[in-house]
GUTOR-718511 format. One record per residue (C-alpha): residue number from 0; residue in one letter; y, x, z. Coordinates in nm, 2 decimals, m for minus. Example, Ala and Ser with C-alpha at 12.3 -4.5 7.8 and 13.67 -1.06 7.14 Angstrom:
<site 0 a <m0.45 1.23 0.78>> <site 1 s <m0.11 1.37 0.71>> 
% end
This chain:
<site 0 x <m3.92 m4.21 24.94>> <site 1 x <m3.88 m4.33 25.30>> <site 2 x <m3.80 m4.68 25.43>> <site 3 x <m3.48 m4.75 25.63>> <site 4 x <m3.42 m5.07 25.83>> <site 5 x <m3.05 m4.99 25.91>> <site 6 x <m2.95 m5.30 25.72>> <site 7 x <m3.17 m5.51 25.95>> <site 8 x <m3.01 m5.37 26.27>> <site 9 x <m2.66 m5.44 26.12>> <site 10 x <m2.76 m5.80 26.05>> <site 11 x <m2.89 m5.84 26.41>> <site 12 x <m2.56 m5.71 26.55>> <site 13 x <m2.36 m5.94 26.32>> <site 14 x <m2.56 m6.24 26.43>> <site 15 x <m2.55 m6.13 26.80>> <site 16 x <m2.93 m6.12 26.82>> <site 17 x <m3.15 m5.89 27.01>> <site 18 x <m3.48 m5.75 26.88>> <site 19 x <m3.68 m5.98 27.11>> <site 20 x <m3.48 m6.28 26.97>> <site 21 x <m3.59 m6.18 26.62>> <site 22 x <m3.95 m6.15 26.74>> <site 23 x <m3.95 m6.51 26.86>> <site 24 x <m3.75 m6.65 26.57>> <site 25 x <m3.97 m6.47 26.30>> <site 26 x <m4.30 m6.50 26.49>> <site 27 x <m4.37 m6.13 26.47>> <site 28 x <m4.53 m5.90 26.73>> <site 29 x <m4.36 m5.65 26.95>> <site 30 x <m4.58 m5.39 26.78>> <site 31 x <m4.43 m5.47 26.44>> <site 32 x <m4.08 m5.45 26.59>> <site 33 x <m4.16 m5.11 26.73>> <site 34 x <m4.27 m4.99 26.38>> <site 35 x <m3.95 m5.12 26.24>> <site 36 x <m3.75 m4.93 26.50>> <site 37 x <m3.93 m4.61 26.39>> <site 38 x <m3.87 m4.68 26.02>> <site 39 x <m4.25 m4.70 25.98>> <site 40 x <m4.43 m4.92 25.72>> <site 41 x <m4.50 m5.28 25.80>> <site 42 x <m4.67 m5.55 25.60>> <site 43 x <m4.49 m5.76 25.35>> <site 44 x <m4.59 m6.06 25.55>> <site 45 x <m4.38 m5.93 25.84>> <site 46 x <m4.08 m5.87 25.61>> <site 47 x <m4.11 m6.22 25.46>> <site 48 x <m4.11 m6.37 25.81>> <site 49 x <m3.80 m6.18 25.90>> <site 50 x <m3.62 m6.28 25.58>> <site 51 x <m3.71 m6.64 25.64>> <site 52 x <m3.59 m6.63 26.00>> <site 53 x <m3.26 m6.46 25.90>> <site 54 x <m3.23 m6.66 25.57>> <site 55 x <m3.17 m6.34 25.37>> <site 56 x <m3.34 m6.14 25.09>> <site 57 x <m3.57 m5.84 25.15>> <site 58 x <m3.30 m5.61 25.01>> <site 59 x <m3.07 m5.73 25.28>> <site 60 x <m3.29 m5.59 25.56>> <site 61 x <m3.43 m5.26 25.41>> <site 62 x <m3.37 m4.99 25.16>> <site 63 x <m3.55 m4.69 25.02>> <site 64 x <m3.40 m4.35 25.10>> <site 65 x <m3.49 m4.01 24.97>> <site 66 x <m3.76 m3.85 25.20>> <site 67 x <m3.60 m3.56 25.37>> <site 68 x <m3.92 m3.43 25.53>> <site 69 x <m4.11 m3.17 25.33>> <site 70 x <m4.48 m3.22 25.27>> 
% end
């Protein structure tokens, strides 16, 4: 399974926020934001900070998708 943060980007668009605005509001690093942009794994602490800043649930910002890459 792979992680997708498409839901997070939709919320940012709906709230008229930029990624750097979320970094400031949630208190997360630009490196964490870069990982999110690449659909890479981040710590649950980062996800909790984002959910707190956006006042949403973790399921509202991410989802698991079938992994299309072959291993």
